[in-house]
C-alpha positions as a Markdown table, in Angstrom:
| # | Residue | x | y | z |
|---|---|---|---|---|
| 1 | Unk | 152.0 | 103.6 | 97.7 |
| 2 | Unk | 151.4 | 104.2 | 101.6 |
| 3 | Unk | 148.5 | 101.8 | 103.3 |
| 4 | Unk | 145.9 | 103.5 | 105.0 |
| 5 | Unk | 147.3 | 101.8 | 108.8 |
| 6 | Unk | 151.1 | 101.5 | 107.4 |
| 7 | Unk | 153.2 | 102.1 | 110.7 |
| 8 | Unk | 150.2 | 102.1 | 112.6 |
| 9 | Unk | 149.1 | 99.2 | 115.9 |
| 10 | Unk | 146.3 | 98.3 | 113.3 |
| 11 | Unk | 148.4 | 97.0 | 110.8 |
| 12 | Unk | 149.9 | 94.6 | 112.8 |
| 13 | Unk | 148.6 | 91.1 | 113.8 |
| 14 | Unk | 146.8 | 90.8 | 117.7 |
| 15 | Unk | 149.2 | 89.6 | 119.8 |
| 16 | Unk | 149.3 | 87.7 | 123.0 |
| 17 | Unk | 149.7 | 90.5 | 126.1 |
| 18 | Unk | 151.4 | 88.3 | 128.1 |
| 19 | Unk | 154.2 | 87.2 | 125.4 |
| 20 | Unk | 153.6 | 89.6 | 123.3 |
| 21 | Unk | 153.5 | 86.7 | 120.3 |
| 22 | Unk | 150.9 | 86.7 | 117.5 |
| 23 | Unk | 147.9 | 85.0 | 118.6 |
| 24 | Unk | 148.4 | 82.0 | 116.2 |
| 25 | Unk | 152.1 | 81.7 | 117.7 |
| 26 | Unk | 151.2 | 81.8 | 121.2 |
| 27 | Unk | 151.5 | 79.1 | 123.9 |
| 28 | Unk | 150.5 | 81.1 | 126.5 |
| 29 | Unk | 147.8 | 78.9 | 129.0 |
| 30 | Unk | 144.0 | 80.5 | 128.6 |
| 31 | Unk | 141.1 | 79.8 | 129.7 |
| 32 | Unk | 138.7 | 77.2 | 128.7 |
| 33 | Unk | 135.4 | 79.8 | 128.7 |
| 34 | Unk | 136.4 | 83.0 | 128.4 |
| 35 | Unk | 140.1 | 82.3 | 125.8 |
| 36 | Unk | 141.6 | 84.7 | 128.4 |
| 37 | Unk | 145.7 | 84.5 | 129.3 |
| 38 | Unk | 146.3 | 82.3 | 132.8 |
| 39 | Unk | 148.6 | 84.5 | 135.1 |
| 40 | Unk | 150.6 | 82.0 | 137.3 |
| 41 | Unk | 150.6 | 84.0 | 140.1 |
| 42 | Unk | 146.5 | 83.9 | 140.0 |
| 43 | Unk | 146.3 | 80.1 | 140.5 |
| 44 | Unk | 146.4 | 78.3 | 143.8 |
| 45 | Unk | 149.3 | 75.9 | 143.1 |
| 46 | Unk | 149.7 | 73.0 | 146.2 |
| 47 | Unk | 152.6 | 70.5 | 146.3 |
| 48 | Unk | 151.5 | 67.6 | 148.6 |
| 49 | Unk | 152.8 | 64.0 | 148.4 |
| 50 | Unk | 151.2 | 61.1 | 148.8 |
| 51 | Unk | 151.6 | 57.3 | 149.2 |
| 52 | Unk | 150.7 | 54.7 | 146.6 |
| 53 | Unk | 151.3 | 51.5 | 147.2 |
| 54 | Unk | 154.0 | 51.9 | 149.3 |
| 55 | Unk | 155.8 | 54.7 | 147.3 |
| 56 | Unk | 155.9 | 58.3 | 147.7 |
| 57 | Unk | 154.2 | 60.5 | 144.7 |
| 58 | Unk | 154.4 | 64.5 | 144.7 |
| 59 | Unk | 151.2 | 65.6 | 143.3 |
| 60 | Unk | 150.9 | 69.3 | 142.0 |
| 61 | Unk | 147.4 | 70.3 | 141.7 |
| 62 | Unk | 145.5 | 73.8 | 141.8 |
| 63 | Unk | 145.8 | 74.7 | 138.0 |
| 64 | Unk | 143.9 | 76.1 | 136.2 |
| 65 | Unk | 141.8 | 74.4 | 133.6 |
| 66 | Unk | 143.6 | 74.9 | 130.1 |
| 67 | Unk | 142.2 | 74.9 | 126.4 |
| 68 | Unk | 143.1 | 71.6 | 124.4 |
| 69 | Unk | 145.3 | 74.5 | 121.9 |
| 70 | Unk | 147.5 | 76.2 | 124.6 |
| 71 | Unk | 147.5 | 73.4 | 127.1 |
| 72 | Unk | 151.2 | 74.0 | 129.0 |
| 73 | Unk | 151.2 | 71.4 | 131.9 |
| 74 | Unk | 152.4 | 68.4 | 129.4 |
| 75 | Unk | 155.3 | 70.3 | 129.1 |
| 76 | Unk | 155.7 | 71.5 | 132.2 |
| 77 | Unk | 155.8 | 67.6 | 133.4 |
| 78 | Unk | 158.1 | 66.6 | 130.7 |
| 79 | Unk | 160.9 | 69.1 | 132.0 |
| 80 | Unk | 160.3 | 68.4 | 134.7 |
| 81 | Unk | 160.5 | 64.5 | 134.7 |
| 82 | Unk | 163.9 | 65.4 | 132.9 |
| 83 | Unk | 165.4 | 67.5 | 135.6 |
| 84 | Unk | 164.5 | 64.8 | 138.3 |
| 85 | Unk | 165.2 | 62.3 | 136.6 |
| 86 | Unk | 162.0 | 60.5 | 137.4 |
| 87 | Unk | 158.4 | 59.6 | 136.2 |
| 88 | Unk | 155.2 | 61.2 | 136.3 |
| 89 | Unk | 151.6 | 61.4 | 134.5 |
| 90 | Unk | 149.2 | 63.9 | 134.0 |
| 91 | Unk | 145.8 | 63.6 | 135.9 |
| 92 | Unk | 142.5 | 62.6 | 134.1 |
| 93 | Unk | 141.2 | 66.3 | 134.0 |
| 94 | Unk | 144.6 | 67.8 | 132.7 |
| 95 | Unk | 144.2 | 70.1 | 135.8 |
| 96 | Unk | 147.3 | 68.3 | 137.9 |
| 97 | Unk | 150.1 | 65.8 | 137.4 |
| 98 | Unk | 152.0 | 63.8 | 139.9 |
| 99 | Unk | 156.0 | 63.0 | 139.8 |
| 100 | Unk | 157.8 | 60.1 | 141.4 |
| 101 | Unk | 159.3 | 60.4 | 144.7 |
| 102 | Unk | 159.4 | 63.0 | 147.1 |
| 103 | Unk | 160.7 | 66.1 | 145.2 |
| 104 | Unk | 158.5 | 68.7 | 147.1 |
| 105 | Unk | 161.2 | 71.5 | 147.6 |
| 106 | Unk | 162.4 | 70.9 | 144.2 |
| 107 | Unk | 159.2 | 71.4 | 142.7 |
| 108 | Unk | 158.5 | 74.1 | 144.4 |
| 109 | Unk | 162.0 | 75.7 | 142.9 |
| 110 | Unk | 160.8 | 75.3 | 139.4 |
| 111 | Unk | 157.4 | 76.5 | 139.7 |
| 112 | Unk | 157.9 | 79.7 | 141.5 |
| 113 | Unk | 160.8 | 80.3 | 138.7 |
| 114 | Unk | 158.2 | 79.9 | 136.2 |
| 115 | Unk | 155.9 | 82.3 | 138.3 |
| 116 | Unk | 153.1 | 80.7 | 140.3 |
| 117 | Unk | 153.1 | 80.8 | 143.7 |
| 118 | Unk | 153.4 | 77.1 | 145.2 |
| 119 | Unk | 152.4 | 76.3 | 148.4 |
| 120 | Unk | 153.0 | 72.8 | 150.8 |
| 121 | Unk | 150.2 | 70.9 | 151.3 |
| 122 | Unk | 149.2 | 67.9 | 153.6 |
| 123 | Unk | 152.0 | 66.2 | 155.3 |
């Protein structure tokens, strides 16, 4: 016996419009207030270098605020630290991170590969 919504889009669980996974398995970054998926191209990501204690760090900022459930910045930072062979940390508010050393070009290349449109800032 078939069900009323068998084979229609109403039978399937609601999925993410970006990754098309079910809502429970989706890890796409979302806006805290509205819950909408954040498009990487719409974020004004800035890559700059700073001198702290005589050493250079690469700071990546401008990410939109993330929710705790779908926060992808810790995973992005871990991937960058592994590729660059350096250390790094997240900012207090969770909207920026830093990588030890001057790796602006490499970080920009990785972010562009992920769909972001990063821009160099500072000196």
